Structure formats: structure tokens, C-alpha cells
C-alpha positions as CSV (number, residue, x, y, z in Angstrom):
1,M,26.7,20.4,-8.6
2,A,23.9,21.8,-6.3
3,S,24.8,24.2,-3.6
4,E,24.3,23.3,0.0
5,L,22.5,26.6,0.5
6,H,19.5,25.5,-1.4
7,Q,17.8,23.9,1.6
8,Y,17.9,27.1,3.6
9,F,16.1,29.5,1.2
10,D,12.4,29.9,1.4
11,E,9.9,28.6,-1.2
12,Y,10.2,31.7,-3.4
13,M,13.7,31.0,-4.5
14,H,13.8,28.7,-7.6
15,F,17.0,26.9,-8.4
16,S,18.5,25.4,-11.5
17,A,19.1,21.7,-10.7
18,P,20.1,18.6,-12.6
19,G,17.2,17.7,-15.0
20,N,15.5,21.0,-14.4
21,R,17.6,23.9,-15.4
22,F,17.1,27.4,-16.8
23,R,19.9,29.0,-18.7
24,L,20.7,32.5,-20.0
25,W,22.1,32.8,-23.5
26,G,24.1,35.7,-24.9
27,V,26.1,36.7,-28.0
28,D,29.7,37.9,-27.3
29,Q,30.4,41.3,-28.9
30,T,33.6,41.8,-27.0
31,D,36.3,43.9,-28.6
32,F,39.5,42.2,-27.5
33,A,41.7,45.0,-28.8
34,D,40.1,47.2,-26.2
35,N,40.0,44.4,-23.6
36,V,36.4,45.4,-22.7
37,I,33.5,42.9,-22.4
38,D,30.2,43.4,-24.3
39,I,27.6,40.6,-24.4
40,D,24.0,40.9,-25.5
41,P,21.3,38.5,-24.1
42,I,19.5,36.7,-26.8
43,G,17.3,34.2,-25.0
44,I,16.5,32.0,-22.0
45,S,16.1,28.2,-22.1
46,F,14.1,25.9,-19.8
47,H,15.4,22.3,-19.6
48,Y,13.2,19.4,-18.4
49,P,13.6,15.6,-18.5
50,Q,10.2,14.9,-20.0
51,R,8.1,15.8,-23.1
52,W,6.1,19.0,-23.0
53,E,2.8,17.1,-22.9
54,T,4.0,15.4,-19.7
55,F,5.2,18.8,-18.2
56,R,1.8,20.5,-18.8
57,P,2.3,23.8,-16.8
58,C,-0.8,25.0,-15.0
59,Y,-1.7,28.1,-13.1
60,G,-1.4,26.4,-9.7
61,N,1.5,26.5,-7.3
62,N,3.6,23.8,-8.9
63,P,7.2,25.2,-8.6
64,D,8.0,24.4,-12.2
65,S,5.0,26.3,-13.4
66,L,5.9,29.3,-11.3
67,I,9.4,29.5,-12.5
68,L,8.3,29.1,-16.1
69,R,5.9,32.1,-15.6
70,A,8.7,34.2,-14.0
71,L,11.2,33.3,-16.8
72,Y,8.6,34.2,-19.4
73,E,8.1,37.6,-17.8
74,I,11.9,38.3,-18.0
75,T,11.9,37.4,-21.7
76,E,9.0,39.7,-22.3
77,R,10.8,42.5,-20.6
78,L,13.9,41.9,-22.8
79,D,12.0,40.9,-26.0
80,I,13.9,37.7,-26.3
81,P,12.6,34.1,-26.8
82,L,12.0,31.5,-24.1
83,I,13.0,28.1,-25.5
84,W,11.8,24.7,-24.3
85,F,14.3,21.7,-24.1
86,G,12.6,18.4,-23.4
87,E,15.6,16.2,-22.7
88,Y,14.0,12.9,-22.0
89,T,16.2,10.6,-24.1
90,V,19.4,12.5,-24.8
91,D,23.0,11.7,-23.9
92,Y,25.0,14.9,-24.6
93,R,28.3,13.7,-23.3
94,G,28.1,10.3,-25.1
95,Y,27.3,12.1,-28.3
96,V,30.4,14.4,-28.0
97,N,32.7,11.5,-27.0
98,D,31.4,8.9,-29.5
99,K,30.8,11.2,-32.4
100,K,27.5,9.4,-33.2
101,T,23.9,9.3,-32.3
102,S,21.5,6.5,-31.5
103,R,17.8,6.4,-32.0
104,F,17.5,7.6,-28.4
105,D,19.5,10.8,-28.8
106,T,16.7,13.2,-29.4
107,V,15.6,16.5,-27.9
108,E,12.1,18.1,-28.0
109,I,12.7,21.8,-28.6
110,G,10.7,24.9,-29.5
111,K,9.7,28.4,-28.5
112,I,7.4,28.8,-25.5
113,C,4.5,31.2,-26.2
114,K,1.5,32.4,-24.2
115,S,-1.6,30.3,-24.7
116,E,-5.0,31.6,-25.6
117,S,-6.6,28.8,-23.6
118,S,-7.7,29.3,-20.0
119,D,-6.6,25.7,-19.2
120,V,-2.9,26.2,-19.6
121,P,-0.8,29.4,-19.7
122,F,1.7,28.3,-22.3
123,V,2.1,26.3,-25.5
124,V,5.2,25.3,-27.4
125,D,5.7,25.2,-31.2
126,R,7.9,22.2,-30.8
127,D,9.7,19.6,-32.8
128,V,11.8,16.5,-32.0
129,K,15.4,16.8,-33.2
130,E,18.4,14.4,-33.1
131,V,21.4,15.8,-31.4
132,D,23.3,16.3,-34.6
133,E,20.6,18.7,-35.8
134,L,20.4,20.5,-32.5
135,A,23.0,23.2,-33.0
136,H,21.4,24.4,-36.3
137,T,17.9,24.4,-34.6
138,I,19.2,26.4,-31.6
139,Q,20.8,29.1,-33.9
140,H,17.5,29.3,-35.8
141,L,15.5,29.8,-32.7
142,F,17.8,32.5,-31.4
143,G,18.1,34.2,-34.8
144,T,21.9,33.7,-35.3
145,D,24.0,32.2,-38.1
146,F,27.5,31.8,-36.8
147,E,29.9,29.3,-38.4
148,E,32.8,29.1,-35.8
149,T,32.0,26.6,-33.0
150,G,33.7,25.6,-29.8
151,S,34.5,27.4,-26.6
152,T,37.9,28.9,-25.7
153,K,37.1,28.7,-21.9
154,P,38.7,25.7,-20.1
155,E,36.3,23.0,-19.2
156,N,35.4,22.7,-15.5
157,K,35.7,19.2,-14.2
158,T,32.2,19.4,-12.9
159,T,30.7,20.6,-16.2
160,N,27.3,19.1,-16.8
161,P,26.6,17.2,-20.0
162,F,24.7,20.0,-21.9
163,V,27.5,22.5,-21.2
164,Y,30.0,19.9,-22.3
165,F,28.1,19.5,-25.6
166,S,27.8,23.3,-26.0
167,K,31.5,23.9,-25.7
168,V,32.1,21.6,-28.7
169,H,29.2,22.1,-31.0
170,L,27.7,25.6,-30.4
171,P,29.0,28.9,-31.7
172,T,32.1,30.3,-30.2
173,R,30.4,33.6,-29.7
174,Y,27.7,32.2,-27.5
175,T,27.9,32.8,-23.8
176,I,25.7,30.4,-21.9
177,Q,25.1,30.7,-18.1
178,D,22.9,28.8,-15.7
179,I,20.7,31.0,-13.7
180,D,21.5,29.5,-10.3
181,G,18.7,31.1,-8.5
182,L,15.7,33.3,-9.3
183,Y,13.8,34.9,-6.5
184,T,10.1,35.7,-7.1
185,K,7.2,35.9,-4.6
186,D,5.0,36.8,-7.5
187,P,5.8,34.9,-10.8
188,S,4.6,37.9,-12.8
189,D,7.2,40.1,-11.0
190,P,10.5,38.3,-10.5
191,T,12.9,40.4,-8.4
192,T,16.4,38.9,-8.1
193,I,19.0,36.8,-9.9
194,V,21.5,35.0,-7.6
195,E,24.8,33.5,-8.8
196,I,26.0,30.9,-6.3
197,K,29.7,29.9,-6.2
198,R,31.0,26.8,-4.4
199,A,34.7,26.9,-3.8
200,D,37.5,25.2,-1.9
201,A,38.5,28.6,-0.5
202,S,36.8,30.1,2.6
203,P,34.6,33.2,2.2
204,K,37.4,35.2,4.0
205,T,39.9,34.6,1.2
206,W,37.9,33.7,-1.9
207,T,37.9,36.1,-4.9
208,P,36.3,35.5,-8.3
209,Y,38.1,34.1,-11.3
210,T,38.0,36.5,-14.2
211,D,37.4,33.6,-16.5
212,D,33.8,33.9,-15.2
213,F,33.5,37.6,-15.9
214,K,31.7,37.1,-19.2
215,Q,29.1,35.1,-17.4
216,Y,28.8,37.7,-14.7
217,Y,28.5,40.4,-17.4
218,L,25.6,38.6,-19.1
219,L,23.8,38.1,-15.8
220,V,24.2,41.7,-14.8
221,K,23.2,43.1,-18.2
222,T,20.1,40.9,-18.2
223,A,19.2,42.0,-14.7
224,N,19.6,45.6,-15.5
225,E,17.5,45.5,-18.7
226,A,14.8,43.4,-16.9
227,D,14.8,45.5,-13.8
228,L,16.1,42.8,-11.5
229,N,18.7,42.7,-8.7
230,C,21.8,40.6,-9.2
231,H,23.7,39.2,-6.3
232,L,26.7,36.8,-6.0
233,I,27.0,34.6,-3.0
234,Q,30.0,32.3,-2.3
235,H,30.4,29.5,0.2
236,Q,32.9,26.8,0.9
237,K,32.4,23.3,-0.6
238,Q,31.0,21.6,2.5
239,Q,27.7,20.9,4.2
240,I,26.5,24.3,5.7
241,E,25.5,22.9,9.0
242,A,23.6,24.8,11.7
243,V,25.5,24.9,14.9
244,D,23.6,26.4,17.9
245,G,21.1,27.7,15.3
246,E,23.7,29.4,13.2
247,L,24.9,28.5,9.7
248,D,28.5,28.7,8.4
249,D,29.7,32.1,6.9
250,V,29.4,33.0,3.3
251,R,30.5,36.1,1.3
252,L,27.7,38.1,-0.3
253,Y,28.3,40.5,-3.1
254,E,25.1,42.6,-3.4
255,N,24.0,44.4,-6.6
256,I,27.1,43.6,-8.6
257,V,27.9,45.7,-11.6
258,A,29.0,44.4,-15.0
259,P,32.7,43.8,-15.0
260,S,34.7,45.5,-17.8
261,I,37.9,43.5,-18.2
262,T,38.4,40.2,-20.1
263,S,40.1,37.1,-18.6
264,V,43.6,38.5,-17.7
265,P,44.8,37.9,-15.0
266,P,43.1,34.5,-14.3
267,Y,41.8,35.6,-10.9
268,I,41.6,38.7,-8.8
269,R,44.0,38.8,-6.0
270,S,42.4,41.2,-3.5
271,H,39.0,42.3,-2.4
272,S,39.8,45.8,-3.4
273,E,40.3,44.6,-7.0
274,V,36.9,42.8,-6.7
275,E,35.3,46.1,-5.6
276,E,36.8,47.9,-8.6
277,E,35.4,45.4,-11.1
278,L,32.1,44.2,-9.5
279,G,31.2,47.4,-7.6
280,T,31.4,45.7,-4.3
281,K,34.1,43.8,-2.4
282,G,31.5,41.7,-0.6
283,E,30.7,41.1,3.0
284,E,31.6,38.0,5.0
285,M,28.6,37.1,7.1
286,P,26.5,34.2,8.5
287,A,24.7,32.4,5.8
288,R,21.3,33.1,7.4
289,E,21.9,36.9,7.3
290,A,22.7,36.7,3.6
291,L,19.6,34.7,2.9
292,Q,17.5,37.2,4.9
293,R,18.8,40.1,2.9
294,I,18.0,38.4,-0.4
295,Q,14.6,37.3,0.7
296,S,13.6,40.7,2.0
297,E,13.7,42.3,-1.5
């Protein structure tokens, strides 16, 4: 589900959206005996509803080309792969529910590399895989070989089809997180990762669920290692309408730190507990002020 905030950011903020997502992947090294989170980033994926030959990134100002260049820069800083998913014929949810594939259930997948040609910046060593081959291919591209699959995290009712598939067929030790927003005025120098939370609660009362702490940890660890800022912004599930030139309030958590505890209790009950775990209790403010702070970096 897209956030209503998207329309108010400037053109330098790039968002994951249905059919055009970018995801961060990590391997969970958490020691549950110590109740301390530890997750290592292993790659980033770029998902697009067409074949690579149709996408054809160029050096111009096409937003998709710009975000691909920024994501590649992050993977270079971390020495992890950037993986292409051409999802033009796949039905992830149908595959999970029906336990079978059709001739249409295929994904074009491969590692994105710098091109030696002056015409295009990137090439992909790609192949077309059926969905039942995908889990093995993904592990190969990320350099893992885990046997246990399936997620222990409860499924969100708004879970998108790929995440639904991953929770059943991909390794249990994988942590996969959409990068909701990536801010970069210069694609060779991305500056900020933004996690956006839509919730029923108002910014005045909302606090994070610790079920999400592993995803926050992965975002923050990636940001730290790639020299990026990492912010969390929360707003209520509604249209953020401008009234007399002002937008509704949000809660902004600037420069969050990696949380340490695992998922007990299921949510944090006070802003002081948030401050202890994320390094900031957040500020409630007009949405436009929060956007200006992020866009000034």
C-alpha cells in the first residue's frame, strides 16, 4: 500500500511502489539466547514488471534509471550484489496457494553489473526461471545455501504477493525489507533511506511494533555501512490533505539507531521506550516540516 505522503515529496525522493520495488535483503545472525538482533545485509533487488530489454536504463533523467544508479552505488559501498527481477508474467500468490505453476509463471532474474558500453550504464547476466526454481536461484545469487524455509513473522493482511511468496519458500534466516524511500539529488551519491509507516493510530499515540525491529535493524545497519541517513516517518491511514496550506501531522524519527531487542513485547508502550531502542522518541510535527527536514540533507 502506497503512502499518501508520496505526492508531497520533491522529485529527488524515489519510492518503492507496486510493480516497481526495491528491496533490501539480509541474513539473520540473531542469538536468541542473548535476545540481541544481528542481521547482515547480503544484497538489494530491483523489481520491474517488464523484461530487461524493455527497461533499458539510460543515462538520462528517467526516474527508474536514476534509482537504479543510486541502488548500484549503495551495493558498491557494501560490496553486495544488485539483483534484477523482471516480473512480467508471474503470479506469486497464485503459485503459493495452488502449489503449481503455469507456463506464464516465470521471472527474469540476474545480477546487475556496470556496462562497458557508453550507450547504457548497466547490463544483466540474466536468465528466465519458473517460480519453482526461483528460491534456489535467489540463494545462488546471494551466495547462501540454507535448507530451512518459511517465516516466523505473522503475515500482514496487506502483504504484497512477492513477500507472501517469500514467507513460504525462501530461507527462514532471510530478512527482506522494502526500501520505502531513497533520497538522492545525485544518483552517484544517495543520502537518505526513509521508512514510512501507515497506521490507524495518530502520530501522537503511535509507537513501533517490535515485530518490525529486525527490518529496522537491517535498514540502519545498511545505512551506517553505506554512509546514509536513516529516518522513520509515521502518519495515519488517511489522505493527508492540505488545509489552509498545511498538511496533517506526522511523527518523524530522525537518524534512528539499530534496535537491540527481539520481538518481545509485541509493541513498545511509551515514547521513552522508543527513545531507548531507536535512539529517538520522535517528534510530532506538520508533514510539510518533516518533508523539508528530509529534503534539506
